[in-house]
C-alpha positions in Angstrom: -148.7 26.8 -61.4 -148.7 29.6 -64.0 -151.5 29.6 -66.6 -149.8 29.5 -69.9 -151.1 32.1 -72.4 -151.0 32.0 -76.1 -149.3 35.3 -76.6 -147.1 36.2 -73.6 -146.0 39.8 -73.3 -143.8 42.2 -71.4 -144.6 45.8 -70.4 -143.4 48.6 -72.6 -141.6 49.8 -69.5 -139.3 46.8 -69.6 -138.4 47.6 -73.3 -137.6 51.1 -72.2 -135.2 49.8 -69.6 -133.6 47.6 -72.3 -133.3 50.8 -74.3 -131.5 52.5 -71.4 -129.2 49.5 -70.9 -128.3 49.6 -74.6 -127.5 53.3 -74.5 -125.2 52.7 -71.5 -123.4 50.1 -73.5 -123.0 52.4 -76.5 -125.5 50.5 -78.7 -127.9 52.2 -81.0 -131.3 50.8 -79.9 -133.0 52.1 -83.1 -130.7 49.9 -85.2 -131.4 46.9 -83.0 -135.2 47.6 -83.3 -134.9 47.7 -87.1 -132.8 44.5 -87.1 -135.6 42.8 -85.1 -138.5 44.3 -87.1 -139.7 46.1 -84.0 -141.8 49.3 -84.3 -140.0 51.6 -81.9 -143.0 54.0 -82.0 -144.8 51.7 -79.5 -142.5 53.1 -76.8 -144.6 56.3 -76.8 -147.6 54.3 -75.5 -147.0 53.8 -71.8 -149.7 51.3 -71.5 -148.6 49.1 -74.4 -147.7 45.4 -74.1 -144.9 44.0 -76.2 -144.6 40.4 -77.5 -142.1 38.5 -75.5 -140.7 37.2 -78.7 -139.7 40.7 -79.8 -138.2 41.4 -76.4 -136.1 38.3 -76.4 -134.8 38.9 -79.9 -133.8 42.4 -79.0 -132.3 41.4 -75.7 -130.1 38.7 -77.3 -129.0 41.1 -80.1 -128.0 43.7 -77.5 -126.1 41.1 -75.4 -124.3 40.0 -78.6 -123.3 43.6 -79.6 -122.4 44.8 -76.1 -119.8 42.2 -75.2 -120.8 42.9 -71.7 -119.2 40.2 -69.4 -122.1 40.5 -67.0 -125.2 41.3 -69.1 -127.7 39.8 -66.7 -126.3 41.6 -63.6 -126.0 44.9 -65.3 -129.4 44.8 -66.9 -130.7 43.9 -63.4 -129.1 47.0 -62.0 -130.7 49.0 -64.8 -134.1 47.6 -63.9 -133.6 48.4 -60.2 -132.8 52.0 -61.0 -136.2 52.2 -62.9 -138.4 51.1 -60.0 -137.9 53.9 -57.5 -138.2 56.6 -60.2 -141.7 56.5 -61.4 -143.1 52.9 -61.5 -146.7 52.5 -60.6 -145.9 49.1 -59.2 -143.2 50.4 -57.0 -145.4 53.2 -55.7 -148.0 50.5 -54.7 -145.3 48.5 -53.0 -144.0 51.6 -51.1 -147.6 52.2 -49.8 -147.6 48.7 -48.1 -147.3 48.3 -44.4 -144.6 45.6 -44.5 -142.2 44.0 -47.0 -144.3 40.8 -47.1 -147.3 42.9 -48.1 -145.2 44.6 -50.8 -144.1 41.2 -52.2 -147.7 40.1 -52.3 -148.5 43.2 -54.4 -145.5 42.5 -56.6 -146.7 38.9 -57.3 -150.3 39.9 -57.8 -149.5 42.7 -60.2 -147.6 40.4 -62.5 -150.4 37.8 -62.4 -153.0 40.5 -63.4 -150.8 41.8 -66.2 -150.1 38.3 -67.5 -146.4 39.0 -67.7 -144.2 36.3 -69.1 -142.2 36.5 -65.9 -144.3 35.5 -62.8 -142.5 36.2 -59.5 -143.1 33.8 -56.6 -142.1 33.8 -53.0 -142.6 31.0 -50.4 -142.2 30.8 -46.7 -140.8 27.7 -45.0 -140.2 28.0 -41.2 -137.5 30.7 -40.7 -136.7 31.2 -44.4 -138.2 32.9 -47.4 -137.5 31.8 -51.0 -137.9 34.1 -54.0 -138.0 32.6 -57.5 -140.2 32.8 -60.6 -142.0 30.9 -63.3 -142.0 31.7 -67.0 -145.6 31.7 -68.4 -144.7 30.0 -71.7 -142.5 27.0 -72.5 -141.2 28.8 -75.7 -139.1 31.4 -74.0 -135.5 30.4 -73.2 -134.6 30.5 -69.6 -131.1 31.8 -70.2 -128.5 32.6 -67.5 -128.7 36.3 -68.3 -132.4 36.2 -67.4 -131.7 34.5 -64.1 -129.1 37.0 -63.2 -131.2 40.0 -64.1 -134.2 38.8 -62.2 -132.4 37.9 -59.0 -130.4 41.2 -59.2 -133.7 43.1 -59.5 -135.3 41.2 -56.6 -132.3 42.0 -54.4 -132.2 45.7 -55.3 -135.9 46.2 -54.8 -135.9 44.4 -51.4 -132.8 46.2 -50.3 -134.4 49.5 -51.1 -137.6 48.6 -49.3 -135.7 47.5 -46.2 -133.6 50.7 -46.1 -130.4 48.7 -46.8 -131.0 46.1 -44.0 -131.5 43.1 -46.3 -129.2 40.2 -45.6 -129.3 37.2 -48.0 -128.5 33.7 -46.9 -127.5 32.5 -50.3 -128.3 33.0 -54.0 -128.7 30.0 -56.3 -128.5 29.8 -60.1 -129.3 27.0 -62.4 -126.4 27.7 -64.8 -122.9 26.4 -64.2 -120.4 28.4 -62.2 -118.1 30.7 -64.3 -114.7 29.3 -64.9 -112.9 32.5 -63.9 -112.8 33.2 -60.1 -113.0 36.9 -60.9 -116.4 36.4 -62.4 -117.7 34.6 -59.3 -116.3 37.5 -57.2 -118.5 39.8 -59.2 -121.6 37.8 -58.3 -120.6 37.9 -54.6 -120.0 41.6 -54.8 -123.4 42.3 -56.2 -125.4 40.1 -53.8 -123.0 40.2 -50.8 -123.9 36.5 -50.2 -122.7 33.0 -51.0 -123.4 32.0 -54.6 -124.3 28.4 -55.6 -124.5 27.4 -59.2 -125.9 24.3 -60.9 -128.8 24.6 -58.5 -132.4 26.0 -58.7 -132.8 29.7 -59.4 -133.6 31.0 -55.9 -132.8 33.7 -53.5 -132.9 32.7 -49.8 -133.4 35.2 -47.0 -134.5 35.2 -43.4 -138.3 35.4 -42.9 -137.9 38.1 -40.3 -137.3 40.7 -43.1 -140.9 40.2 -44.3 -142.2 41.7 -41.1 -140.1 44.9 -41.4 -142.2 48.0 -41.9 -141.9 50.2 -44.9 -141.3 53.9 -44.1 
């Protein structure tokens, strides 16, 4: 179980990714920051931590303004673009011998940094399950968050496996979209069966964990 902390935070890097996502959607991030009483100057401090409350309020404001039909998936794509480009965490993962070692580093890093999002992975016989816990009961586990996290997991693992990742299925807690075209978008992103009204999980074959990282 995750140890709940009084003041959960996110990295300033995650806020920068949110900034990039807002820019791609044509939204003035500075205006959003002012609306949410957030000091944008903190983005100049690469080691800063940002209150999860500020992050959530800015995220919800940007989702509202963007009218993005797939905010979680698209923000997840934005996060995935960030990792190979200059993330200390991703560099550590790339220096691991196997994908399993990289996932262990991924989980341990978020524990040490006391991030509000705590990744988890479990092995059961021939399968591996990727999920997460949220380190405070106050944050809202919205569908956008589930989509963004699983999209990021998938993109990172697919990069580490040199495009050889095959998912068994992807599960979301939220209900299935009413429009079949929306479900097609989920399947296009993950290239796997999608189950809704379930537990937020990504299922993959355990063999991928033993793959070496070049």
